[in-house]
PDB file as gemmi writes it, atoms N, CA and C in Angstrom:
CRYST1    1.000    1.000    1.000  90.00  90.00  90.00 P 1                      
ATOM      1  N   UNK A   1     -79.183 -17.812  28.922  1.00  0.00           N  
ATOM      2  CA  UNK A   1     -78.296 -16.828  28.362  1.00  0.00           C  
ATOM      3  C   UNK A   1     -79.159 -15.692  27.827  1.00  0.00           C  
ATOM      4  N   UNK A   2     -78.810 -14.478  28.172  1.00  0.00           N  
ATOM      5  CA  UNK A   2     -79.581 -13.329  27.709  1.00  0.00           C  
ATOM      6  C   UNK A   2     -78.750 -12.492  26.755  1.00  0.00           C  
ATOM      7  N   UNK A   3     -79.437 -11.792  25.906  1.00  0.00           N  
ATOM      8  CA  UNK A   3     -78.779 -10.943  24.935  1.00  0.00           C  
ATOM      9  C   UNK A   3     -78.933  -9.493  25.359  1.00  0.00           C  
ATOM     10  N   UNK A   4     -77.828  -8.827  25.529  1.00  0.00           N  
ATOM     11  CA  UNK A   4     -77.855  -7.410  25.852  1.00  0.00           C  
ATOM     12  C   UNK A   4     -77.038  -6.674  24.812  1.00  0.00           C  
ATOM     13  N   UNK A   5     -77.581  -5.586  24.258  1.00  0.00           N  
ATOM     14  CA  UNK A   5     -76.839  -4.855  23.223  1.00  0.00           C  
ATOM     15  C   UNK A   5     -75.561  -4.255  23.793  1.00  0.00           C  
ATOM     16  N   UNK A   6     -74.496  -4.288  23.014  1.00  0.00           N  
ATOM     17  CA  UNK A   6     -73.197  -3.778  23.441  1.00  0.00           C  
ATOM     18  C   UNK A   6     -72.922  -2.374  22.906  1.00  0.00           C  
ATOM     19  N   UNK A   7     -73.901  -1.752  22.304  1.00  0.00           N  
ATOM     20  CA  UNK A   7     -73.713  -0.408  21.770  1.00  0.00           C  
ATOM     21  C   UNK A   7     -74.089   0.590  22.861  1.00  0.00           C  
ATOM     22  N   UNK A   8     -73.123   1.384  23.332  1.00  0.00           N  
ATOM     23  CA  UNK A   8     -73.434   2.336  24.404  1.00  0.00           C  
ATOM     24  C   UNK A   8     -74.401   3.417  23.916  1.00  0.00           C  
ATOM     25  N   UNK A   9     -75.394   3.721  24.742  1.00  0.00           N  
ATOM     26  CA  UNK A   9     -76.339   4.777  24.442  1.00  0.00           C  
ATOM     27  C   UNK A   9     -77.438   4.391  23.472  1.00  0.00           C  
ATOM     28  N   UNK A  10     -77.530   3.128  23.119  1.00  0.00           N  
ATOM     29  CA  UNK A  10     -78.517   2.695  22.149  1.00  0.00           C  
ATOM     30  C   UNK A  10     -79.942   2.941  22.656  1.00  0.00           C  
ATOM     31  N   UNK A  11     -80.177   2.609  23.880  1.00  0.00           N  
ATOM     32  CA  UNK A  11     -81.512   2.773  24.447  1.00  0.00           C  
ATOM     33  C   UNK A  11     -81.572   3.902  25.465  1.00  0.00           C  
ATOM     34  N   UNK A  12     -80.597   4.784  25.459  1.00  0.00           N  
ATOM     35  CA  UNK A  12     -80.535   5.849  26.448  1.00  0.00           C  
ATOM     36  C   UNK A  12     -81.612   6.900  26.217  1.00  0.00           C  
ATOM     37  N   UNK A  13     -81.928   7.195  24.968  1.00  0.00           N  
ATOM     38  CA  UNK A  13     -82.902   8.239  24.677  1.00  0.00           C  
ATOM     39  C   UNK A  13     -84.265   7.606  24.412  1.00  0.00           C  
ATOM     40  N   UNK A  14     -85.095   7.570  25.440  1.00  0.00           N  
ATOM     41  CA  UNK A  14     -86.434   7.026  25.315  1.00  0.00           C  
ATOM     42  C   UNK A  14     -87.413   8.180  25.512  1.00  0.00           C  
ATOM     43  N   UNK A  15     -88.298   8.376  24.540  1.00  0.00           N  
ATOM     44  CA  UNK A  15     -89.250   9.472  24.631  1.00  0.00           C  
ATOM     45  C   UNK A  15     -90.358   9.136  25.609  1.00  0.00           C  
ATOM     46  N   UNK A  16     -90.719  10.111  26.408  1.00  0.00           N  
ATOM     47  CA  UNK A  16     -91.839   9.944  27.324  1.00  0.00           C  
ATOM     48  C   UNK A  16     -93.138  10.228  26.569  1.00  0.00           C  
ATOM     49  N   UNK A  17     -94.219   9.712  27.096  1.00  0.00           N  
ATOM     50  CA  UNK A  17     -95.522   9.943  26.463  1.00  0.00           C  
ATOM     51  C   UNK A  17     -95.888  11.410  26.586  1.00  0.00           C  
ATOM     52  N   UNK A  18     -96.389  11.967  25.497  1.00  0.00           N  
ATOM     53  CA  UNK A  18     -96.812  13.364  25.498  1.00  0.00           C  
ATOM     54  C   UNK A  18     -98.331  13.429  25.615  1.00  0.00           C  
ATOM     55  N   UNK A  19     -98.830  14.442  26.300  1.00  0.00           N  
ATOM     56  CA  UNK A  19    -100.282  14.584  26.380  1.00  0.00           C  
ATOM     57  C   UNK A  19    -100.853  14.942  25.013  1.00  0.00           C  
ATOM     58  N   UNK A  20    -102.046  14.498  24.777  1.00  0.00           N  
ATOM     59  CA  UNK A  20    -102.704  14.767  23.510  1.00  0.00           C  
ATOM     60  C   UNK A  20    -103.150  16.224  23.496  1.00  0.00           C  
ATOM     61  N   UNK A  21    -102.779  16.935  22.432  1.00  0.00           N  
ATOM     62  CA  UNK A  21    -103.093  18.356  22.353  1.00  0.00           C  
ATOM     63  C   UNK A  21    -104.566  18.579  22.025  1.00  0.00           C  
ATOM     64  N   UNK A  22    -105.115  17.765  21.147  1.00  0.00           N  
ATOM     65  CA  UNK A  22    -106.510  17.935  20.752  1.00  0.00           C  
ATOM     66  C   UNK A  22    -107.395  17.080  21.644  1.00  0.00           C  
ATOM     67  N   UNK A  23    -108.282  17.731  22.373  1.00  0.00           N  
ATOM     68  CA  UNK A  23    -109.228  16.961  23.170  1.00  0.00           C  
ATOM     69  C   UNK A  23    -110.474  16.737  22.336  1.00  0.00           C  
ATOM     70  N   UNK A  24    -111.035  15.567  22.459  1.00  0.00           N  
ATOM     71  CA  UNK A  24    -112.230  15.232  21.700  1.00  0.00           C  
ATOM     72  C   UNK A  24    -113.461  15.684  22.466  1.00  0.00           C  
ATOM     73  N   UNK A  25    -114.449  16.110  21.725  1.00  0.00           N  
ATOM     74  CA  UNK A  25    -115.708  16.519  22.340  1.00  0.00           C  
ATOM     75  C   UNK A  25    -116.451  15.285  22.842  1.00  0.00           C  
ATOM     76  N   UNK A  26    -117.253  15.482  23.863  1.00  0.00           N  
ATOM     77  CA  UNK A  26    -118.030  14.386  24.424  1.00  0.00           C  
ATOM     78  C   UNK A  26    -119.067  13.921  23.411  1.00  0.00           C  
ATOM     79  N   UNK A  27    -119.373  12.631  23.429  1.00  0.00           N  
ATOM     80  CA  UNK A  27    -120.363  12.085  22.510  1.00  0.00           C  
ATOM     81  C   UNK A  27    -121.767  12.413  23.020  1.00  0.00           C  
ATOM     82  N   UNK A  28    -122.719  12.341  22.115  1.00  0.00           N  
ATOM     83  CA  UNK A  28    -124.114  12.621  22.476  1.00  0.00           C  
ATOM     84  C   UNK A  28    -124.612  11.620  23.516  1.00  0.00           C  
ATOM     85  N   UNK A  29    -124.232  10.363  23.358  1.00  0.00           N  
ATOM     86  CA  UNK A  29    -124.642   9.318  24.296  1.00  0.00           C  
ATOM     87  C   UNK A  29    -124.052   9.581  25.688  1.00  0.00           C  
ATOM     88  N   UNK A  30    -122.791  10.007  25.723  1.00  0.00           N  
ATOM     89  CA  UNK A  30    -122.140  10.340  26.986  1.00  0.00           C  
ATOM     90  C   UNK A  30    -122.863  11.484  27.677  1.00  0.00           C  
ATOM     91  N   UNK A  31    -123.195  12.512  26.906  1.00  0.00           N  
ATOM     92  CA  UNK A  31    -123.879  13.678  27.468  1.00  0.00           C  
ATOM     93  C   UNK A  31    -125.251  13.313  28.022  1.00  0.00           C  
ATOM     94  N   UNK A  32    -126.002  12.497  27.290  1.00  0.00           N  
ATOM     95  CA  UNK A  32    -127.323  12.091  27.779  1.00  0.00           C  
ATOM     96  C   UNK A  32    -127.205  11.311  29.088  1.00  0.00           C  
ATOM     97  N   UNK A  33    -126.236  10.399  29.152  1.00  0.00           N  
ATOM     98  CA  UNK A  33    -126.054   9.599  30.367  1.00  0.00           C  
ATOM     99  C   UNK A  33    -125.644  10.488  31.537  1.00  0.00           C  
ATOM    100  N   UNK A  34    -124.713  11.406  31.297  1.00  0.00           N  
ATOM    101  CA  UNK A  34    -124.251  12.307  32.365  1.00  0.00           C  
ATOM    102  C   UNK A  34    -125.386  13.206  32.833  1.00  0.00           C  
ATOM    103  N   UNK A  35    -126.215  13.683  31.909  1.00  0.00           N  
ATOM    104  CA  UNK A  35    -127.341  14.538  32.292  1.00  0.00           C  
ATOM    105  C   UNK A  35    -128.373  13.764  33.103  1.00  0.00           C  
ATOM    106  N   UNK A  36    -128.592  12.503  32.770  1.00  0.00           N  
ATOM    107  CA  UNK A  36    -129.541  11.701  33.551  1.00  0.00           C  
ATOM    108  C   UNK A  36    -129.001  11.440  34.959  1.00  0.00           C  
ATOM    109  N   UNK A  37    -127.687  11.221  35.075  1.00  0.00           N  
ATOM    110  CA  UNK A  37    -127.081  11.038  36.406  1.00  0.00           C  
ATOM    111  C   UNK A  37    -127.224  12.318  37.215  1.00  0.00           C  
ATOM    112  N   UNK A  38    -126.927  13.463  36.590  1.00  0.00           N  
ATOM    113  CA  UNK A  38    -127.012  14.743  37.288  1.00  0.00           C  
ATOM    114  C   UNK A  38    -128.447  15.044  37.713  1.00  0.00           C  
ATOM    115  N   UNK A  39    -129.404  14.735  36.849  1.00  0.00           N  
ATOM    116  CA  UNK A  39    -130.806  14.983  37.169  1.00  0.00           C  
ATOM    117  C   UNK A  39    -131.261  14.134  38.349  1.00  0.00           C  
ATOM    118  N   UNK A  40    -130.879  12.858  38.354  1.00  0.00           N  
ATOM    119  CA  UNK A  40    -131.260  11.972  39.458  1.00  0.00           C  
ATOM    120  C   UNK A  40    -130.610  12.392  40.770  1.00  0.00           C  
ATOM    121  N   UNK A  41    -129.398  12.951  40.675  1.00  0.00           N  
ATOM    122  CA  UNK A  41    -128.690  13.385  41.881  1.00  0.00           C  
ATOM    123  C   UNK A  41    -129.108  14.781  42.324  1.00  0.00           C  
ATOM    124  N   UNK A  42    -129.854  15.496  41.462  1.00  0.00           N  
ATOM    125  CA  UNK A  42    -130.293  16.843  41.812  1.00  0.00           C  
ATOM    126  C   UNK A  42    -129.194  17.875  41.660  1.00  0.00           C  
ATOM    127  N   UNK A  43    -128.198  17.605  40.828  1.00  0.00           N  
ATOM    128  CA  UNK A  43    -127.112  18.551  40.586  1.00  0.00           C  
ATOM    129  C   UNK A  43    -127.125  18.966  39.122  1.00  0.00           C  
ATOM    130  N   UNK A  44    -126.255  19.902  38.786  1.00  0.00           N  
ATOM    131  CA  UNK A  44    -126.142  20.314  37.388  1.00  0.00           C  
ATOM    132  C   UNK A  44    -124.820  19.816  36.841  1.00  0.00           C  
ATOM    133  N   UNK A  45    -124.821  19.548  35.569  1.00  0.00           N  
ATOM    134  CA  UNK A  45    -123.624  19.079  34.884  1.00  0.00           C  
ATOM    135  C   UNK A  45    -122.773  20.292  34.521  1.00  0.00           C  
ATOM    136  N   UNK A  46    -121.498  20.347  34.953  1.00  0.00           N  
ATOM    137  CA  UNK A  46    -120.651  21.492  34.613  1.00  0.00           C  
ATOM    138  C   UNK A  46    -120.501  21.655  33.104  1.00  0.00           C  
ATOM    139  N   UNK A  47    -120.672  22.886  32.617  1.00  0.00           N  
ATOM    140  CA  UNK A  47    -120.645  23.168  31.173  1.00  0.00           C  
ATOM    141  C   UNK A  47    -119.266  22.927  30.561  1.00  0.00           C  
ATOM    142  N   UNK A  48    -118.195  23.050  31.336  1.00  0.00           N  
ATOM    143  CA  UNK A  48    -116.851  22.867  30.780  1.00  0.00           C  
ATOM    144  C   UNK A  48    -116.564  21.410  30.412  1.00  0.00           C  
ATOM    145  N   UNK A  49    -117.403  20.490  30.846  1.00  0.00           N  
ATOM    146  CA  UNK A  49    -117.201  19.078  30.521  1.00  0.00           C  
ATOM    147  C   UNK A  49    -117.730  18.709  29.140  1.00  0.00           C  
ATOM    148  N   UNK A  50    -118.572  19.548  28.550  1.00  0.00           N  
ATOM    149  CA  UNK A  50    -119.172  19.238  27.255  1.00  0.00           C  
ATOM    150  C   UNK A  50    -118.128  19.077  26.153  1.00  0.00           C  
ATOM    151  N   UNK A  51    -117.041  19.809  26.233  1.00  0.00           N  
ATOM    152  CA  UNK A  51    -116.038  19.770  25.185  1.00  0.00           C  
ATOM    153  C   UNK A  51    -114.894  18.815  25.429  1.00  0.00           C  
ATOM    154  N   UNK A  52    -114.940  18.054  26.511  1.00  0.00           N  
ATOM    155  CA  UNK A  52    -113.822  17.180  26.856  1.00  0.00           C  
ATOM    156  C   UNK A  52    -114.333  15.789  27.202  1.00  0.00           C  
ATOM    157  N   UNK A  53    -114.132  14.865  26.293  1.00  0.00           N  
ATOM    158  CA  UNK A  53    -114.627  13.497  26.467  1.00  0.00           C  
ATOM    159  C   UNK A  53    -114.015  12.814  27.686  1.00  0.00           C  
ATOM    160  N   UNK A  54    -112.715  12.976  27.884  1.00  0.00           N  
ATOM    161  CA  UNK A  54    -112.039  12.305  29.007  1.00  0.00           C  
ATOM    162  C   UNK A  54    -112.507  12.861  30.346  1.00  0.00           C  
ATOM    163  N   UNK A  55    -112.663  14.175  30.428  1.00  0.00           N  
ATOM    164  CA  UNK A  55    -113.108  14.792  31.682  1.00  0.00           C  
ATOM    165  C   UNK A  55    -114.547  14.381  32.003  1.00  0.00           C  
ATOM    166  N   UNK A  56    -115.395  14.327  30.983  1.00  0.00           N  
ATOM    167  CA  UNK A  56    -116.780  13.912  31.207  1.00  0.00           C  
ATOM    168  C   UNK A  56    -116.839  12.452  31.639  1.00  0.00           C  
ATOM    169  N   UNK A  57    -115.994  11.625  31.061  1.00  0.00           N  
ATOM    170  CA  UNK A  57    -115.935  10.219  31.449  1.00  0.00           C  
ATOM    171  C   UNK A  57    -115.524  10.079  32.916  1.00  0.00           C  
ATOM    172  N   UNK A  58    -114.566  10.878  33.345  1.00  0.00           N  
ATOM    173  CA  UNK A  58    -114.133  10.854  34.750  1.00  0.00           C  
ATOM    174  C   UNK A  58    -115.265  11.321  35.665  1.00  0.00           C  
ATOM    175  N   UNK A  59    -116.017  12.347  35.236  1.00  0.00           N  
ATOM    176  CA  UNK A  59    -117.144  12.844  36.037  1.00  0.00           C  
ATOM    177  C   UNK A  59    -118.212  11.761  36.162  1.00  0.00           C  
ATOM    178  N   UNK A  60    -118.509  11.088  35.060  1.00  0.00           N  
ATOM    179  CA  UNK A  60    -119.506  10.016  35.077  1.00  0.00           C  
ATOM    180  C   UNK A  60    -119.072   8.907  36.032  1.00  0.00           C  
ATOM    181  N   UNK A  61    -117.812   8.525  35.952  1.00  0.00           N  
ATOM    182  CA  UNK A  61    -117.291   7.449  36.815  1.00  0.00           C  
ATOM    183  C   UNK A  61    -117.409   7.831  38.293  1.00  0.00           C  
ATOM    184  N   UNK A  62    -117.187   9.095  38.603  1.00  0.00           N  
ATOM    185  CA  UNK A  62    -117.255   9.544  39.994  1.00  0.00           C  
ATOM    186  C   UNK A  62    -118.688   9.683  40.499  1.00  0.00           C  
ATOM    187  N   UNK A  63    -119.650   9.947  39.611  1.00  0.00           N  
ATOM    188  CA  UNK A  63    -121.008  10.247  40.041  1.00  0.00           C  
ATOM    189  C   UNK A  63    -122.053   9.183  39.703  1.00  0.00           C  
ATOM    190  N   UNK A  64    -121.692   8.147  38.956  1.00  0.00           N  
ATOM    191  CA  UNK A  64    -122.698   7.150  38.579  1.00  0.00           C  
ATOM    192  C   UNK A  64    -123.146   6.363  39.801  1.00  0.00           C  
ATOM    193  N   UNK A  65    -124.366   5.854  39.754  1.00  0.00           N  
ATOM    194  CA  UNK A  65    -124.875   5.101  40.903  1.00  0.00           C  
ATOM    195  C   UNK A  65    -124.038   3.848  41.161  1.00  0.00           C  
ATOM    196  N   UNK A  66    -123.840   3.577  42.403  1.00  0.00           N  
ATOM    197  CA  UNK A  66    -123.054   2.400  42.793  1.00  0.00           C  
ATOM    198  C   UNK A  66    -123.883   1.135  42.586  1.00  0.00           C  
ATOM    199  N   UNK A  67    -123.199   0.038  42.321  1.00  0.00           N  
ATOM    200  CA  UNK A  67    -123.897  -1.227  42.175  1.00  0.00           C  
ATOM    201  C   UNK A  67    -124.442  -1.646  43.538  1.00  0.00           C  
ATOM    202  N   UNK A  68    -125.627  -2.239  43.548  1.00  0.00           N  
ATOM    203  CA  UNK A  68    -126.243  -2.599  44.824  1.00  0.00           C  
ATOM    204  C   UNK A  68    -125.490  -3.720  45.526  1.00  0.00           C  
ATOM    205  N   UNK A  69    -125.424  -3.607  46.832  1.00  0.00           N  
ATOM    206  CA  UNK A  69    -124.872  -4.667  47.666  1.00  0.00           C  
ATOM    207  C   UNK A  69    -126.023  -5.251  48.458  1.00  0.00           C  
ATOM    208  N   UNK A  70    -125.884  -6.483  48.816  1.00  0.00           N  
ATOM    209  CA  UNK A  70    -126.920  -7.076  49.640  1.00  0.00           C  
ATOM    210  C   UNK A  70    -127.303  -8.459  49.177  1.00  0.00           C  
ATOM    211  N   UNK A  71    -128.434  -8.877  49.685  1.00  0.00           N  
ATOM    212  CA  UNK A  71    -128.898 -10.242  49.491  1.00  0.00           C  
ATOM    213  C   UNK A  71    -129.180 -10.577  48.031  1.00  0.00           C  
ATOM    214  N   UNK A  72    -129.718  -9.635  47.273  1.00  0.00           N  
ATOM    215  CA  UNK A  72    -130.127  -9.911  45.901  1.00  0.00           C  
ATOM    216  C   UNK A  72    -129.173  -9.322  44.865  1.00  0.00           C  
ATOM    217  N   UNK A  73    -128.005  -8.895  45.262  1.00  0.00           N  
ATOM    218  CA  UNK A  73    -127.061  -8.249  44.351  1.00  0.00           C  
ATOM    219  C   UNK A  73    -126.578  -9.191  43.247  1.00  0.00           C  
ATOM    220  N   UNK A  74    -126.527 -10.478  43.523  1.00  0.00           N  
ATOM    221  CA  UNK A  74    -126.005 -11.431  42.551  1.00  0.00           C  
ATOM    222  C   UNK A  74    -127.091 -12.058  41.675  1.00  0.00           C  
ATOM    223  N   UNK A  75    -128.342 -11.660  41.891  1.00  0.00           N  
ATOM    224  CA  UNK A  75    -129.439 -12.205  41.095  1.00  0.00           C  
ATOM    225  C   UNK A  75    -129.416 -11.593  39.700  1.00  0.00           C  
ATOM    226  N   UNK A  76    -129.857 -12.339  38.676  1.00  0.00           N  
ATOM    227  CA  UNK A  76    -129.905 -11.784  37.318  1.00  0.00           C  
ATOM    228  C   UNK A  76    -130.963 -10.687  37.216  1.00  0.00           C  
ATOM    229  N   UNK A  77    -130.756  -9.774  36.290  1.00  0.00           N  
ATOM    230  CA  UNK A  77    -131.717  -8.684  36.086  1.00  0.00           C  
ATOM    231  C   UNK A  77    -132.969  -9.224  35.395  1.00  0.00           C  
ATOM    232  N   UNK A  78    -134.022  -8.436  35.448  1.00  0.00           N  
ATOM    233  CA  UNK A  78    -135.269  -8.860  34.804  1.00  0.00           C  
ATOM    234  C   UNK A  78    -135.101  -8.959  33.297  1.00  0.00           C  
ATOM    235  N   UNK A  79    -134.278  -8.084  32.720  1.00  0.00           N  
ATOM    236  CA  UNK A  79    -134.024  -8.148  31.276  1.00  0.00           C  
ATOM    237  C   UNK A  79    -133.259  -9.417  30.916  1.00  0.00           C  
ATOM    238  N   UNK A  80    -132.312  -9.797  31.770  1.00  0.00           N  
ATOM    239  CA  UNK A  80    -131.539 -11.010  31.527  1.00  0.00           C  
ATOM    240  C   UNK A  80    -132.448 -12.242  31.597  1.00  0.00           C  
ATOM    241  N   UNK A  81    -133.333 -12.270  32.578  1.00  0.00           N  
ATOM    242  CA  UNK A  81    -134.255 -13.389  32.726  1.00  0.00           C  
ATOM    243  C   UNK A  81    -135.215 -13.454  31.536  1.00  0.00           C  
ATOM    244  N   UNK A  82    -135.728 -12.295  31.119  1.00  0.00           N  
ATOM    245  CA  UNK A  82    -136.653 -12.268  29.983  1.00  0.00           C  
ATOM    246  C   UNK A  82    -135.969 -12.765  28.708  1.00  0.00           C  
ATOM    247  N   UNK A  83    -134.724 -12.363  28.502  1.00  0.00           N  
ATOM    248  CA  UNK A  83    -133.975 -12.811  27.330  1.00  0.00           C  
ATOM    249  C   UNK A  83    -133.750 -14.318  27.377  1.00  0.00           C  
ATOM    250  N   UNK A  84    -133.392 -14.825  28.555  1.00  0.00           N  
ATOM    251  CA  UNK A  84    -133.178 -16.265  28.712  1.00  0.00           C  
ATOM    252  C   UNK A  84    -134.471 -17.028  28.468  1.00  0.00           C  
ATOM    253  N   UNK A  85    -135.588 -16.499  28.932  1.00  0.00           N  
ATOM    254  CA  UNK A  85    -136.868 -17.179  28.722  1.00  0.00           C  
ATOM    255  C   UNK A  85    -137.258 -17.197  27.248  1.00  0.00           C  
ATOM    256  N   UNK A  86    -136.948 -16.130  26.516  1.00  0.00           N  
ATOM    257  CA  UNK A  86    -137.199 -16.124  25.069  1.00  0.00           C  
ATOM    258  C   UNK A  86    -136.373 -17.202  24.372  1.00  0.00           C  
ATOM    259  N   UNK A  87    -135.098 -17.294  24.765  1.00  0.00           N  
ATOM    260  CA  UNK A  87    -134.230 -18.331  24.186  1.00  0.00           C  
ATOM    261  C   UNK A  87    -134.773 -19.715  24.518  1.00  0.00           C  
ATOM    262  N   UNK A  88    -135.212 -19.902  25.764  1.00  0.00           N  
ATOM    263  CA  UNK A  88    -135.734 -21.206  26.186  1.00  0.00           C  
ATOM    264  C   UNK A  88    -136.971 -21.587  25.377  1.00  0.00           C  
ATOM    265  N   UNK A  89    -137.843 -20.613  25.091  1.00  0.00           N  
ATOM    266  CA  UNK A  89    -139.023 -20.901  24.272  1.00  0.00           C  
ATOM    267  C   UNK A  89    -138.627 -21.282  22.851  1.00  0.00           C  
ATOM    268  N   UNK A  90    -137.669 -20.545  22.286  1.00  0.00           N  
ATOM    269  CA  UNK A  90    -137.224 -20.828  20.921  1.00  0.00           C  
ATOM    270  C   UNK A  90    -136.596 -22.211  20.835  1.00  0.00           C  
ATOM    271  N   UNK A  91    -135.735 -22.530  21.803  1.00  0.00           N  
ATOM    272  CA  UNK A  91    -135.009 -23.801  21.785  1.00  0.00           C  
ATOM    273  C   UNK A  91    -135.794 -24.953  22.416  1.00  0.00           C  
ATOM    274  N   UNK A  92    -136.945 -24.630  23.018  1.00  0.00           N  
ATOM    275  CA  UNK A  92    -137.771 -25.624  23.715  1.00  0.00           C  
ATOM    276  C   UNK A  92    -136.967 -26.356  24.787  1.00  0.00           C  
ATOM    277  N   UNK A  93    -136.326 -25.547  25.641  1.00  0.00           N  
ATOM    278  CA  UNK A  93    -135.516 -26.068  26.756  1.00  0.00           C  
ATOM    279  C   UNK A  93    -135.927 -25.375  28.045  1.00  0.00           C  
ATOM    280  N   UNK A  94    -135.602 -26.010  29.139  1.00  0.00           N  
ATOM    281  CA  UNK A  94    -135.821 -25.394  30.445  1.00  0.00           C  
ATOM    282  C   UNK A  94    -134.549 -24.706  30.905  1.00  0.00           C  
ATOM    283  N   UNK A  95    -134.731 -23.627  31.647  1.00  0.00           N  
ATOM    284  CA  UNK A  95    -133.598 -22.933  32.258  1.00  0.00           C  
ATOM    285  C   UNK A  95    -133.372 -23.578  33.628  1.00  0.00           C  
ATOM    286  N   UNK A  96    -132.156 -24.001  33.946  1.00  0.00           N  
ATOM    287  CA  UNK A  96    -131.901 -24.594  35.267  1.00  0.00           C  
ATOM    288  C   UNK A  96    -132.252 -23.610  36.395  1.00  0.00           C  
ATOM    289  N   UNK A  97    -132.826 -24.125  37.461  1.00  0.00           N  
ATOM    290  CA  UNK A  97    -133.272 -23.282  38.575  1.00  0.00           C  
ATOM    291  C   UNK A  97    -132.143 -22.454  39.195  1.00  0.00           C  
ATOM    292  N   UNK A  98    -130.946 -23.017  39.257  1.00  0.00           N  
ATOM    293  CA  UNK A  98    -129.839 -22.289  39.893  1.00  0.00           C  
ATOM    294  C   UNK A  98    -129.444 -21.031  39.103  1.00  0.00           C  
ATOM    295  N   UNK A  99    -129.797 -20.981  37.836  1.00  0.00           N  
ATOM    296  CA  UNK A  99    -129.497 -19.800  37.018  1.00  0.00           C  
ATOM    297  C   UNK A  99    -130.290 -18.579  37.477  1.00  0.00           C  
ATOM    298  N   UNK A 100    -131.445 -18.820  38.103  1.00  0.00           N  
ATOM    299  CA  UNK A 100    -132.277 -17.716  38.575  1.00  0.00           C  
ATOM    300  C   UNK A 100    -131.736 -17.087  39.864  1.00  0.00           C  
ATOM    301  N   UNK A 101    -130.708 -17.682  40.450  1.00  0.00           N  
ATOM    302  CA  UNK A 101    -130.110 -17.145  41.673  1.00  0.00           C  
ATOM    303  C   UNK A 101    -128.705 -16.606  41.474  1.00  0.00           C  
ATOM    304  N   UNK A 102    -128.162 -16.736  40.249  1.00  0.00           N  
ATOM    305  CA  UNK A 102    -126.789 -16.299  39.999  1.00  0.00           C  
ATOM    306  C   UNK A 102    -126.688 -15.712  38.591  1.00  0.00           C  
ATOM    307  N   UNK A 103    -126.388 -14.413  38.509  1.00  0.00           N  
ATOM    308  CA  UNK A 103    -126.345 -13.764  37.194  1.00  0.00           C  
ATOM    309  C   UNK A 103    -125.197 -14.279  36.335  1.00  0.00           C  
ATOM    310  N   UNK A 104    -124.127 -14.750  36.935  1.00  0.00           N  
ATOM    311  CA  UNK A 104    -123.019 -15.328  36.174  1.00  0.00           C  
ATOM    312  C   UNK A 104    -123.424 -16.627  35.498  1.00  0.00           C  
ATOM    313  N   UNK A 105    -124.146 -17.460  36.240  1.00  0.00           N  
ATOM    314  CA  UNK A 105    -124.625 -18.723  35.662  1.00  0.00           C  
ATOM    315  C   UNK A 105    -125.655 -18.461  34.574  1.00  0.00           C  
ATOM    316  N   UNK A 106    -126.516 -17.468  34.811  1.00  0.00           N  
ATOM    317  CA  UNK A 106    -127.518 -17.127  33.799  1.00  0.00           C  
ATOM    318  C   UNK A 106    -126.837 -16.645  32.526  1.00  0.00           C  
ATOM    319  N   UNK A 107    -125.806 -15.851  32.674  1.00  0.00           N  
ATOM    320  CA  UNK A 107    -125.058 -15.344  31.524  1.00  0.00           C  
ATOM    321  C   UNK A 107    -124.425 -16.490  30.743  1.00  0.00           C  
ATOM    322  N   UNK A 108    -123.844 -17.448  31.458  1.00  0.00           N  
ATOM    323  CA  UNK A 108    -123.233 -18.602  30.791  1.00  0.00           C  
ATOM    324  C   UNK A 108    -124.289 -19.446  30.081  1.00  0.00           C  
ATOM    325  N   UNK A 109    -125.472 -19.599  30.701  1.00  0.00           N  
ATOM    326  CA  UNK A 109    -126.536 -20.365  30.061  1.00  0.00           C  
ATOM    327  C   UNK A 109    -126.985 -19.659  28.784  1.00  0.00           C  
ATOM    328  N   UNK A 110    -127.140 -18.350  28.850  1.00  0.00           N  
ATOM    329  CA  UNK A 110    -127.549 -17.575  27.674  1.00  0.00           C  
ATOM    330  C   UNK A 110    -126.509 -17.720  26.574  1.00  0.00           C  
ATOM    331  N   UNK A 111    -125.235 -17.557  26.913  1.00  0.00           N  
ATOM    332  CA  UNK A 111    -124.168 -17.662  25.901  1.00  0.00           C  
ATOM    333  C   UNK A 111    -124.131 -19.048  25.259  1.00  0.00           C  
ATOM    334  N   UNK A 112    -124.382 -20.065  26.044  1.00  0.00           N  
ATOM    335  CA  UNK A 112    -124.348 -21.434  25.522  1.00  0.00           C  
ATOM    336  C   UNK A 112    -125.582 -21.830  24.731  1.00  0.00           C  
ATOM    337  N   UNK A 113    -126.668 -21.077  24.874  1.00  0.00           N  
ATOM    338  CA  UNK A 113    -127.923 -21.462  24.215  1.00  0.00           C  
ATOM    339  C   UNK A 113    -128.459 -20.442  23.227  1.00  0.00           C  
ATOM    340  N   UNK A 114    -127.712 -19.382  22.979  1.00  0.00           N  
ATOM    341  CA  UNK A 114    -128.162 -18.351  22.030  1.00  0.00           C  
ATOM    342  C   UNK A 114    -128.409 -18.955  20.660  1.00  0.00           C  
ATOM    343  N   UNK A 115    -129.523 -18.567  20.043  1.00  0.00           N  
ATOM    344  CA  UNK A 115    -129.717 -19.038  18.662  1.00  0.00           C  
ATOM    345  C   UNK A 115    -128.705 -18.389  17.748  1.00  0.00           C  
ATOM    346  N   UNK A 116    -128.153 -19.154  16.879  1.00  0.00           N  
ATOM    347  CA  UNK A 116    -127.103 -18.629  15.992  1.00  0.00           C  
ATOM    348  C   UNK A 116    -127.662 -18.357  14.634  1.00  0.00           C  
TER     349      UNK A 116                                                      
END                                                                             
């Protein structure tokens, strides 16, 4: 059994979302990242993006380097391995060999063995 209101026009006037009038300026961290992407790509960062956080975020998403595909794409990063090895030394444990071939497994091992 469902309940439906019997008052006509009760939900007839629903306001639509309005665009935000004040745009926020891009953060310093965002600008540095966008400038590094532009420098690596050999392009310039459009000046009109400096004052608009959302527009700069969209530009970054469109121009950031793609994640690598291939044989080693699923391997953990060197930073992830180094962090896991530090944890292993602290806890005096070995890292399972399969963790070195799968970044998801390495992440789970790190989460389960982090010193608290």
